[in-house]
C-alpha positions in Angstrom: -12.9 -40.5 21.4 -15.1 -41.6 18.5 -13.5 -41.2 15.0 -16.1 -38.7 13.9 -15.0 -36.2 16.6 -11.3 -36.7 15.6 -12.2 -36.0 11.9 -14.2 -33.0 12.9 -11.4 -31.5 15.0 -8.9 -32.2 12.2 -11.2 -30.5 9.7 -11.6 -27.5 11.9 -7.8 -27.3 12.4 -7.2 -27.6 8.7 -9.7 -24.8 7.9 -8.1 -22.6 10.5 -4.7 -23.3 9.0 -5.9 -22.5 5.4 -7.4 -19.2 6.7 -4.2 -18.3 8.4 -2.1 -19.1 5.3 -4.5 -17.1 3.1 -4.3 -14.0 5.4 -0.5 -14.2 5.4 -0.3 -14.6 1.7 -2.5 -11.5 1.2 -0.3 -9.5 3.6 3.0 -10.5 1.8 1.5 -9.8 -1.6 0.4 -6.3 -0.5 3.9 -5.6 0.8 5.4 -6.8 -2.4 3.0 -4.7 -4.5 3.9 -1.6 -2.4 7.6 -2.3 -2.9 7.1 -2.7 -6.7 5.2 0.6 -6.9 8.0 2.4 -5.0 10.6 0.9 -7.4 8.6 1.8 -10.4 8.1 5.4 -9.2 11.9 5.7 -8.7 12.8 4.1 -12.0 14.2 6.4 -14.6 12.0 7.4 -17.5 12.6 4.9 -20.3 12.0 7.6 -22.9 14.8 9.9 -21.8 17.8 9.9 -24.0 21.4 10.8 -23.4 23.1 13.6 -25.2 26.9 14.1 -25.3 28.1 17.3 -23.7 30.5 18.8 -26.3 32.5 20.6 -23.6 33.3 17.6 -21.4 32.5 14.7 -23.6 30.3 13.2 -20.9 26.8 11.9 -21.7 24.0 13.6 -19.8 20.2 13.1 -19.8 18.5 15.2 -22.4 16.3 17.8 -20.6 12.9 18.4 -22.3 
């Protein structure tokens, strides 16, 4: 097989591999972004403060 054909087949294979890796990278990043959004939605409000319950002495979130 002439070297030009070997190089062409190698270039085509490399391009296909790059395309596959880019697609997989986008899929993983979308999954991670969705997980981060879910975690941020469930995170407690950073502006909520705790107030001590005088009856029990326990700290509870301050209801606004």
